[in-house]
C-alpha angles and dihedrals in degrees: 000000000000127000130194109236090216090056091047091051090049090049095052093042089059095055123101119246093260092046091049092050090049093049091044092053100041107021125219113270119251098030121119100249101217092053096042100045091051089059094040092051091050092050093043093050093046090051100043102032098244093142143000119274122238091255091053092049092050092046095055094053123182117345118253129199109236093196088068094055115118139056099294139111112031091350087076089074097059088041090058090045093053090053100043102036096067090049092049089044093056092049091048091049092053090049091047093053089051090056096045096096093055093046092048090049088055090056098254099102095115094052091045092053090047091053092048092050092049092048092048089053092049089047091055090048090050092053090051090049089050091056089052091046099049091039087056089229119179091237093054095098094050091045092051091048089051089050091052091050091047090053090052094049093046093050092047092050093048090049092052092047090049092051093048091049090049092233102149098186093047092047092047092052092047090049091054091050091049094053092049092049092048089055092046093049092047089055104038106035093064090042094054090046101051109017115123090210090055091051091049096045108043102060106117 
């Protein structure tokens, strides 16, 4: 004898509290017990609060630790970086513009301009990431990870261009930047993905 689980659920949902307790204790004859009691238990728990429903479990999500919320611990390091890097970037840009004439005279003007444009774009991205970070926005971790990846890609492309153009000094400088950014990404991408402090802080 086959029974539709949806019909069984509808049947038990229509019972009064006393009837449901009686059916839950004794069981109606003729029903396959493993199927029936699964539905009865679900109905009974939903009616009498003996356990969370599936919707309630999904709504709560993973537990966070409120005591970790805030820019502290290891998050102090990127916070310092977000403050100092734009300042250093402006100073470096001014110095780079002052050297442009000499670099152009040496025949590397095009590469130099390309590097300046890439760095300006990364600087703008960094400022945007900083607003997410200090605003404790929920998308701050993913934005910072994207910034780290963008830095990696930009350094790799500049290195390849420098090697193809046979500009040893330019390629060497790009290579140094690439190594540093690989190390930074290897450290910070896992941190922003799994840190409990990150999960507790960036919730706005």
